[in-house]
C-alpha positions in Angstrom: -97.1 43.4 -5.2 -95.3 40.4 -6.1 -93.9 40.1 -2.8 -96.8 40.3 -0.9 -98.8 37.5 -3.1 -96.3 35.2 -2.5 -96.4 36.0 1.5 -99.8 35.3 1.0 -99.4 32.0 -0.7 -97.1 30.5 1.5 -99.5 31.8 4.5 -102.8 30.2 3.5 -102.0 28.0 0.8 -98.9 26.3 1.9 -100.1 26.4 5.8 -96.6 28.0 6.6 -96.2 29.6 10.1 -96.8 33.0 11.0 -93.2 33.5 12.3 -91.7 31.3 9.2 -93.3 33.9 6.7 -92.1 36.9 8.8 -88.8 35.8 7.6 -89.3 35.0 4.1 -90.5 38.8 3.9 -87.8 40.2 5.9 -85.2 38.3 3.3 -87.3 39.4 -0.3 -88.0 43.0 0.9 -83.9 43.1 2.0 -83.5 41.7 -1.1 -85.7 44.2 -2.8 -84.2 47.5 -1.2 -80.6 46.3 -2.4 -81.7 46.5 -6.0 -84.3 48.7 -6.3 -84.1 51.0 -3.1 -87.5 53.2 -3.6 -87.9 52.3 -7.2 -90.7 49.6 -8.0 -89.3 46.3 -8.0 -89.3 44.3 -11.2 -88.4 40.8 -10.6 -88.4 40.2 -14.4 -85.3 42.5 -15.0 -83.3 40.8 -12.4 -80.8 38.2 -13.3 -77.7 36.0 -11.8 -75.3 39.3 -11.7 -77.4 41.1 -9.2 -78.1 37.7 -6.9 -74.5 37.1 -6.8 -73.5 41.2 -6.0 -76.0 40.6 -3.4 -73.9 37.5 -2.3 -70.7 39.8 -1.7 -72.8 42.4 -0.5 -74.3 39.9 2.4 -70.8 38.5 3.2 -69.2 42.0 3.5 -71.7 42.5 6.1 -70.6 39.8 7.9 -73.6 37.7 7.7 -72.3 33.9 8.0 -72.5 31.7 5.1 -75.6 29.6 6.7 -77.4 33.0 7.2 -76.8 34.2 3.6 -77.9 30.4 2.4 -81.1 30.4 4.3 -81.5 34.0 2.2 -81.0 32.5 -0.9 -83.4 30.0 -0.3 -86.2 32.4 0.8 -85.2 34.2 -3.2 -85.0 30.5 -4.8 -88.6 29.8 -3.5 -90.1 33.4 -4.6 -88.9 33.2 -8.1 -90.0 29.7 -8.4 -93.6 31.0 -7.6 -92.7 33.6 -9.9 -92.2 31.1 -12.8 -94.8 28.7 -11.8 -97.5 31.6 -12.0 -96.1 32.5 -15.4 -95.2 36.2 -14.3 -91.6 35.6 -15.3 -90.2 32.6 -18.0 -86.9 31.7 -15.8 -85.1 32.4 -12.6 -82.1 33.8 -12.2 -81.0 31.8 -9.6 -80.8 28.5 -11.7 -77.2 28.2 -11.0 -76.2 30.0 -8.0 -74.5 28.4 -5.3 -74.6 29.9 -2.0 -71.4 30.2 0.3 -69.9 26.8 1.8 -70.9 26.3 5.3 -67.9 24.8 7.4 -69.4 21.6 9.2 -68.7 21.3 12.9 -66.4 18.6 13.7 -68.0 15.4 15.7 -67.6 15.9 19.7 -66.0 12.8 20.8 -64.5 11.5 23.8 -61.0 10.2 24.4 -60.4 6.6 25.1 -58.5 7.6 28.1 -61.8 8.9 29.6 -63.7 6.2 28.2 -61.4 3.8 29.9 -61.7 6.0 33.4 -65.6 5.9 33.3 -65.8 2.2 33.0 -63.0 1.3 35.8 -64.2 3.8 37.8 -68.0 2.6 37.9 -69.5 2.8 40.8 -73.5 2.6 41.6 -75.4 2.2 44.8 -78.5 0.7 43.2 -77.0 -3.0 41.4 -79.7 -3.2 38.8 -79.1 0.4 37.3 -75.7 0.2 37.7 -75.4 -2.8 35.5 -78.0 -1.7 33.4 -76.6 1.8 32.7 -73.2 0.5 32.0 -74.5 -1.6 29.4 -76.0 0.8 27.9 -73.1 3.0 27.4 -70.8 0.4 26.5 -73.1 -0.8 24.0 -72.9 2.5 22.3 -69.5 3.2 22.9 -68.9 -0.8 21.4 -71.2 -0.8 18.3 -71.8 3.1 17.6 -75.5 2.3 17.3 -78.0 5.3 17.8 -80.0 5.5 20.8 -83.8 5.1 19.1 -82.0 1.4 17.9 -80.9 0.5 20.9 -84.1 1.1 22.7 -85.8 -0.4 20.2 -83.7 -3.7 21.0 -85.2 -7.2 21.8 -84.5 -10.3 23.5 -83.6 -12.0 20.3 -81.6 -9.3 18.6 -78.7 -10.1 21.2 -76.8 -13.3 20.3 -74.3 -13.9 23.0 -72.8 -16.9 21.2 -72.1 -15.4 17.9 -71.7 -11.9 19.9 -73.5 -9.8 17.3 -76.4 -7.3 17.7 -79.0 -7.2 15.1 -80.1 -3.5 14.6 -83.1 -2.1 12.9 -82.0 1.3 11.3 -83.3 4.1 9.4 -85.3 3.0 6.5 -85.9 -0.2 8.5 -82.9 -1.6 6.9 -81.3 -4.2 9.1 -77.7 -4.8 10.0 -75.6 -7.2 12.5 -72.9 -5.6 14.4 -70.5 -7.6 16.0 -69.4 -7.0 19.3 -66.4 -8.3 21.8 -65.8 -10.5 24.6 -65.7 -7.6 26.9 -69.0 -6.4 26.1 -70.8 -9.8 26.2 -69.5 -10.3 29.9 -70.8 -7.0 30.4 -74.2 -7.7 28.9 -74.4 -11.2 30.8 -74.0 -9.5 33.7 -76.8 -7.1 33.4 -78.9 -10.0 32.0 -78.3 -12.1 35.1 -79.2 -8.8 37.1 -82.5 -8.2 35.2 -83.5 -11.8 35.9 -83.3 -11.2 39.5 -85.3 -8.2 39.8 -87.9 -8.6 36.9 -90.0 -11.6 35.9 -91.0 -10.3 32.0 -89.8 -7.6 30.6 -92.3 -5.5 28.8 -92.7 -5.7 24.9 -89.2 -8.5 25.4 -87.1 -5.5 25.6 -83.6 -6.0 26.2 -83.1 -2.7 27.8 -86.0 -2.1 30.5 -86.4 0.2 33.9 -86.4 -1.7 37.2 -90.1 -2.1 36.7 -89.9 -3.9 33.5 -91.2 -1.6 31.3 -89.6 -0.1 28.3 -87.1 2.7 28.2 -88.0 5.8 26.2 -85.7 7.9 23.8 -85.6 10.4 26.8 -84.4 8.0 29.4 -81.9 6.6 27.4 -80.5 10.2 26.6 -80.9 11.2 30.7 -78.9 8.3 31.5 -76.3 9.0 28.7 -76.1 12.5 29.8 -75.7 11.8 33.3 -72.6 9.3 33.2 -70.5 11.2 30.5 -70.7 14.1 33.5 -68.6 12.4 35.5 -66.1 12.9 32.6 -64.1 16.8 33.2 -64.3 19.1 30.6 -66.7 17.3 28.3 -68.7 20.2 26.3 -71.5 17.7 24.8 -73.3 14.8 26.3 -75.5 12.5 24.7 -75.9 9.1 22.9 -74.8 10.6 19.8 -71.2 11.9 21.1 -70.7 8.1 21.9 -71.9 7.2 18.6 -69.0 10.0 17.1 -66.2 7.9 19.9 -66.8 4.8 18.1 -66.1 6.0 14.9 -63.5 8.2 15.9 -61.8 5.0 17.6 -62.2 2.6 14.8 -60.5 4.7 12.1 -58.1 6.6 14.8 -56.7 2.3 14.9 -56.5 2.0 11.1 -60.3 0.8 10.4 -61.6 0.5 6.8 -63.9 3.6 6.1 -66.2 1.3 4.3 -66.0 -1.1 7.3 -67.0 1.9 9.9 -69.7 2.9 7.2 -71.4 -0.4 7.2 -71.3 -0.5 11.2 -73.0 2.8 11.6 -75.4 1.7 9.1 -74.6 4.8 7.2 -76.7 5.5 2.9 -73.5 6.9 2.0 -69.6 7.3 2.1 -69.8 11.0 3.0 -71.5 10.7 5.7 -69.0 8.3 7.6 -66.0 10.7 5.4 -66.5 13.5 8.3 -65.0 11.2 10.8 -61.4 11.2 8.9 -61.6 14.8 10.0 -61.6 14.5 13.1 -59.0 11.8 13.4 -56.8 14.0 11.5 -57.2 16.8 13.5 -56.2 14.3 16.8 -53.2 13.2 14.5 -52.1 16.9 13.7 -52.7 17.6 17.7 -50.1 14.5 18.4 -47.6 15.6 15.7 -47.7 19.2 17.3 -46.8 18.1 20.8 -44.6 14.8 20.0 -42.4 16.4 17.1 -39.1 18.5 18.4 -39.4 20.7 15.0 -43.5 21.1 15.5 
């Protein structure tokens, strides 16, 4: 049977995991049941109408758009395999599009909550306190990624020009300006680092108390711990602070293209998601403040 041949191909030639192959199997046999029931399954008779009917059926059975698209992906791979092996001439899924998946809005921290966090900063360990405050402030003020912060070297931070040089995805370099406030925070960290550590490993800017570099997981833990002090915050991660930076910039009237460049996004569509967040915030303010809302 063609479905079984395809599954063997995935397992032994494509080296897919048994779990993945099982998912393909379930999707394809579900489609076979819908189209043929107990009769023989003949892929060459399937056209776009059958595929669209199946999408409608899945949606009527309350499958989520994400699940429907995954099943369509299984079907596309199967018919592509049939075309490649000359079982059929064309795939019926050529012009088929799945249902739109609603993207969740990015989680972010309100500016007031961030201000409270920084103003109430207190730590028994002076070095870790200054370092953690600097880390959170860099995330919040520049919007850089966790891996970008972990890779910062001493020469990447220019206190005179007030810029941070970042090596982002695909080794793309960008310069991000920072404020006098962040400069003072970073200087405080550097001062106590100099008193505590003789020579930071690998010329790293942010380090542990023993001078060794910070891994992504350690940075993630630092941020999660500090953001836990903010009540009712559902997500706590460096990326939440990146979202917070972008949202704050756009709420205060920053140009979308400028925010794109600061974040290091390859396309404007990646940045546009934050405009939805700011619009939701505007709606909330309107409904709270306007007498006829």
